[in-house]
N, C-alpha and C positions, 0 to 999 in steps of 0.2 A: 527690635530695639531701635528701629529707625523708621523714618518716613517710608523708605523703600528698602527692600531686603534682598535684592538679587545676590549680594555678597554672602548673605547668610545661607544661600543655596549651596555654598561651598564652605559652610562654617565648620565642618569637621575636616581637619587636615589629616594627612596620612598618619601622623603620630597619634592623633586622637582616635582615628578609626581603629587603630591597632588595639585600643582599649575599649572596643565594643561600643562605639558611638556614645561615649560619655556616660554610659550606664549599662545595666543588664538588659539592654533593649535590642531586639533584632528588628530589622526593617523589611517590609515587603515591597518588592518592585524596584528595584534599581541596581505645653503653661502653678458652818458655813457661814464663815464670818466675812469673807471677802465680798467685795462688790460684785454683783452678778452680771454686770454688763461689760462688754468689750468696748473699745473706743467706738464712738458714734459720731456722725456728722450729718447735719441736715442738708438736703439738696432737693431741688425740684426734679424728682426722678419719675414723675407721673408721665406715663406714655399714653398717647392717644390710641384707641383701638377702633379706628374707623373702618377696619376691614382692609382686605388686600386691595392694592391699587390695580386699576384695570390695565389690561394688556392683551396679549393674544389669548383667545378664548380656549383654554385648556381646562379639563375637568380634573378634580382631585383624583389623585392616583394615576394620572397620565404619566408615562415615562418619557424622558427626553433623551434621545440619542441611543445608540447601540454600539456594538463593537466596531461597526463600520461607518459610524456617523461622522467621523472626522478624525483626523490624526493630530497629535500635538504639533503646534507650530514651533519651528526653531527660532531661537532668538535672532533678530536681525540687527540688533544694536540700536534701534530707534526707540529708546525708552522715553518715558514721560519726563517732564522737567523735574530735575532734582533726583532722578533715579540714577544711582551710581552702583557700580559693582564692588564697592569697597567694604561692605559689611561682613568681613570674614576675619577670624582670628589670625594673628601672625602665623606664618607657616611653621614656626618653631614652637607654637603653643602646645602645651601638654599639661596634664595634671601634675601636681607637685611630685617630686621624685620619691618622696617618702610615703606617698598615698597609695592605697590599694584600690584600684578601679573595681567597680562592682560587677565584674565578670571574670571568669577564670581564664587562665592562660590558654586552655584548650577551647575557649569560646562558649562553653556551657554556661548556663545561667547561674549566677551566684545567689544562693539562698541565704536566709538570715543566719542559719547555723554555720554557714561557711565563713561568715564575717569574723574578723579579728581572731585569726589563728584557729578557726574551726569551732570556736565556742560561741554560743548564742549570746549576743550582747543586749538583748531586749530588756527594758526595765521590768521590775517585778510586776507581775500581774498582766503582762503583755505577752500574748502568745502569737508569734508571727505566723501568717498563713503562707500559702505558696507564693512564689515571686510573681510580680505584676503580669508578665506575659502568660503565666499559667492560669490566671484567673478568668472567669467568664466575663464577657462584655457587660457593660452597664445596660440595664433595661431602660428603653425610652419611655416617655410618658404614655399613658393610655390615649387612644384616639379620642379627641375631644377635650383632653387635658385634665379630666376629673375635677376635683375641688381645689387644686393647687392655685395659688395666686402668685403671679410673677413678682420678682423683686426679692430683696432681703426679707426673711421671715421675721415676724414681729416679736417673738419671744426667744430667749436663749434655749428653752426646752426644745424649740423647733429647729434651731440652728445647728443641726448635727449632720454628720456624714451619712450618705446613703447606705454604705456598708461599713462593717467594723474596721477600725484602723489600728495600727500598731506602729508606734506607741499610741496610747489612747488616754491622754490626760482628761480629767473631768472638765465639763464645760464651765462649771463654777469652781473657782479655786479660792482658798483662804490665803491671807497674808502670812508670810514666813519671815524669819529674821534674815537680814542681809549678812553675807558671809565673805565679802571681799573688801576688808577694811582699808587696805592701802590705796584703793581708788576713791577719789574724793569728787563727788559731783557738784560741789559748792565752791570750786575755785576755777581759775582760768588756766591751770597747768594741765598739759596733756596727760591722759590716764592710760595710754596704750600699754605701757610696760606692766603696770600693776594689774590691769584687767587680763592681759595675756598670760601672766603668771597664774592667775586663778583658772583661766580656761585650760591651761596645760595640765592642770591637776584632774580635769574631768569632773563628772558628777554634776550636782546642781550648783549653779552660780546664781545667787540671788542678789539683786542690786537695788539700792534705794533710789527714790526720786531726789532731785536736787536742781539747783539753778546756778549756772547755766546748763548743767548736765555734765556727763562724762565727755571730755574733749578727746577726739580722735585725730591725731596728726599722722599716724602710720596706717591705721586700720587693724582689725582683729581677725584672727583665724581660729576657728573651732578645730582643735587638733585631736580630740578624743571621741571615740564612739560612746554613745550613751549619755552625752552631755545635755543638760537642760540649762539654757541661758534665759533668765526671766527677770522681770521686775519683782521685787520682793512683795510689794503690795499691789494687787490688781487695781485698786482705786487710785493709785498714784504711780503710773508707769515710770520706769527708768528711762531717762532721756540721754541720747547720744547726739552730740553735735560735731559735725565735721569741721575741723580746723581749716582756716583759709589755705593752709599749705598741704592739705590732704590730697594726694594724687593716687589714691588706691580705693578699692572697695571698702565700704565702711565695716561690714562684717561678712566674712567668707567661711563657709563650711564645705569643704571639697572632699569627696570620696569618704564620706562619713555615713554611719548608720545609727538609727535610734536617737536622733537629735530632736530636741524641742526648743523652739525660740518663741518666747511669749511675753506679753505685757511690756514691750519696749516701744519707745518712740524715737525714730531715727530722723534727724534733721540734716539733710544734705547741705544746707547752708549755701545754696547756689549763688546768692548775690556776692558772697565773700570769696568765691573760688573762680572768678572770671578769668584769672590768669591761665586756667587750663582749658578754656573754651576752644583753643586751636586744636586740641586733641579730640574734640567731639566730632569724630568722623570715623567711619568704618566700625569694626567690632570693638566695643568699648565697655566691656564688663568692668574694667577698672574704675569706671565712674558710677557704677550702680550702688544702690543702698545696701541691700541684703542679697547675697548670692549663696544658694545651696545647690551644688552641682556634683555630678558623678556619684550620686547618693541614693540611698533607699531607706525606707522606713523612717520618715521624719515628719514633723508637724511644725507649721508656722502659723501661729494663732494669736489673735487679739492684739495686733501691733498697729502702730501708725507709722507711715513712712511719707515724708514730705520733702519738697525742695531738692529733689535729686538733680545732680548736675546734668547728666544725660545718661544714655544707656537704658537702664530699667530700674524702677524702684525696688522690685522684687523679682529675682531671676532664679529659675528653678530648672533642674535637669535631673531626672531620675525616675524612680518607681516606688509605688506603695507609699503615698504621702497624702497629707491633708493640708490645705491652705484655706483658712477659714477666719471670718470675722475680723479681717484686717481693714483698715482705712488707709487709702493711698491717695494722695492729693497733691495737685499743683507741682508737677514734676517736669523738668526740662522746659524748653520754650518751643512754641509752635510756629507755624508759618506767619502768624500775625505779628510775631516779635522775634524774627530769626536773627540770632546773634552769633551763629557759628555755622560751619558747613552742615552739620547735622546735629542740631542742639536738642533734638527731641528725645523723649524717654517713654518707654512702655510703662504701663502700670504694673502688670504681672506678665512676665515672659516665661512660657513653659516650653523649653527646648524639646525635651522628651517628657511625655506624661503618660506613663504606663501604670494604670490603676491609681492615678492621681485623682483626688477629689478636691475641687476648688469651689467653695460655696460661701454664700452670705458675706461676700466682700463688697466694699464700696470703693469705687475708683472714680475720682473726680479730676477733671482737667489733666489727664495724661495727654501727651503730645505726639506719640507715635501710634501705638495701639493700646487700648485699655487692657484687654486680656487676649493674649495670643498663644495658641498651641501649635507646636511644630510637629506633632505626631503622637500616636499612641491612643489606647483606650482610656480617654480622659473624661471625667464627669465634671462638667462646668454648669452649676445650677444655682439659682437664687442669688445671683450677683447683680449689682447695679453699677452701670457705667454712665456718667453724666459729664457732658462737656458744654460749658456755657461761657467760659472766660479764655480758654486756650484751645487752639485748633488741634484736632486729632485725625489721623488718617483712617482709623477703623476703631469701632467700639469693641466687638468681640470677633475674632477671626480664627479660622482653621487654615493653617498655611503649611508651607513646605520650605525648609531651610536648606535643602540639599539640591543637587543638580539632577536628581532622579526622583521618580514618584515616591511619595511617602504615605504610609498607611495610617489612617485615622479610624479604622474599623473598630467598632465598639465605643467610639466617642459619643457622648450625649451632651448637647448644649440646650438646656431647657430651663424654663421659668426664670429667665434673666430679663432685665429691663435695660435698654440702651436709649438714652435721650440726648439729643443735640439741641442747643439753643444758639441764637445769634450767628448762625452760619458756621458753627465750630465743629461740625461732624461731617466727614466725607462719607464713609461707609458705616452704616450701623452694624450689620453683620456681613462678613465677607467670607465666602467659602471658595478657596482656590487662590493660588499665588499669581495668577496671570496679570493682575494689575501691577504687580511688582516685577515680575519676570515672566516671559512669554512661553516657557517650554515645559516645566514639570507639572505634574498633576497631583492632587490629593486623592486618596481613595477611601471611601467609607465615611461614616459619621452621620448623626441625626441632629437636625436643628428643628426644635418643636416647642410650641407653647411659650414663646417669648413675646415680649412687647417692645416695639421700637418705633421711634418717631424722630423727626428733626434732622435726618441725614440728607446729604445730596442724593444718595441712594440708601434706603433703609435696609434692604437685603440685596446683596450683589453676589452672583455666582458666575465664575469664569475660571475654568481649569480644575474640574472635579469629575470624579467617576464614582458611581455606586453610592451616592448620597441620598438621604431622605430629608425633605423639607416639608413641614406640614403644621397646621394649627397655630401659626404665628399671627399675632395682632399687629398689623402694619399700619401705622398712623400716617399723618401728613408728612411729606418731605420737608427739608429745611429751606431756608432762604439763602439768597446770595447767588452769585454767578459761578457755576462750576468751571473748573480750569480746563476741562476737556469733555468731549463725548456727550453733548446734549444737555437738556434741561433736567433739573432735579425731578426725581420720580421715586415712587415707593419701593419698586421691586424689579430687578432686572436679572436676566439669565441669557447666556450666549450659547444656544443649543449645539453648535458644532464643537464646543469645548466643554460641554456638560454631558457626560456619557453614562448610559445605563443607570439613570437616576430617577427617583420619584419625587416630583416637585409639587408644592402647593400651587394651585392655579393663579393666574392673574398677573404674570410677569410681563414686562416689556422686553422685547428682544433687543439686547444691546451688548456690544463687545467693549471690554475694558482692558484689553491687552496693553500693557505698558502705560496705563493711564490711571491715575488716582485723582478723582475730581475734587 
């Protein structure tokens, strides 16, 4: 959620670690009458496919490094400009006291039937499968990429998850009657209390469109498993507007299961909330738009999130979920317009992503990272990340929010497009945390069949083990003067810090430890 994340390397405190790292996730080594379209937005997301940039002459399939090719460097404290160790939750942070963390007290994996007193809480027609860590890894694309075209797919029929999801709402939904009458989207009176009363009842909460929308002065909490919070009419999404006095997450669902959030438009109203900019530093989930954490079996679909103050527009931590067809735009401020210590915001933050499927989302002008995963077998496919008006540090990244190595084995990042314009993109794709912090490594993951152009470095690898990079279309790098470590280039890897991996040929040998250009 920040330009630089060394503090997120310690983002789980002892309290949170005691509830199994915020979800049922173990870590190795140490993101039909209704209208049939989701929100859409146009953007110049066409990426050049000029081929891999030239560098050291390695052949496809060459491996870089081995178990003795280099040891992780210890942090020496000399981080890049703006790198701070502050991005960690307060040491007293913990899930709400009345929440049930998605792991058992004995450390075993919490299954869907364990949730809510041992009774399955899945919606009708939804049959939960095994928990995320028990499922097989996602299959990478075929060599040569087959007939898939990178970027968001053109029809709703195509914009579906790779494997079955639970819950599994249909792609096309019909309009239903609103059912929370005491909340009024057509006045300027805060609606938190009326909306919260509806949420506390659980079930389906359907909300109408209105102007200026539902005003949030306190923020909302999803308190019941099995809740669906949606706009009543897919053609006219329910608008939520952050009040100037809101000092909280707009919508939070913590330690919940079988939740669906759909057909909403969240406006963080950043220009009216500048009084809180002094708090935009360190771990700042409080400023995010929609947060679903300590959770499993949930879906966030067909929403728009814009003008987030800082932190992340959409922040997720859990297992067995789908994030699809969302439009996330113009969030936080970048280096070009820095108005706080750390004013930037991720588009989609995936703290833990076990069996998470993140597909067909459009992220424009995020200011930290467009889509970032902190670990787990995560499927990130057919998304578009575009930056042309605000600076972003990375388009799509596999990172490490801990002080020890984190496992991305089974993660697949494929068929995405990342495009930078006007010098607004630092790294297109980044594998490894070393530009942010010099010591931990990520392990595993496949980056294949993506298109990228316009970054200072379009693909950057530093701090990774046992990864596969292949079949990516690497276009021309961006313009402007990098802040550190050489001229803009298409593709870099630092072999002493990239171990036991299979890389696409053509990289430039370059180290980015403690440096985000």
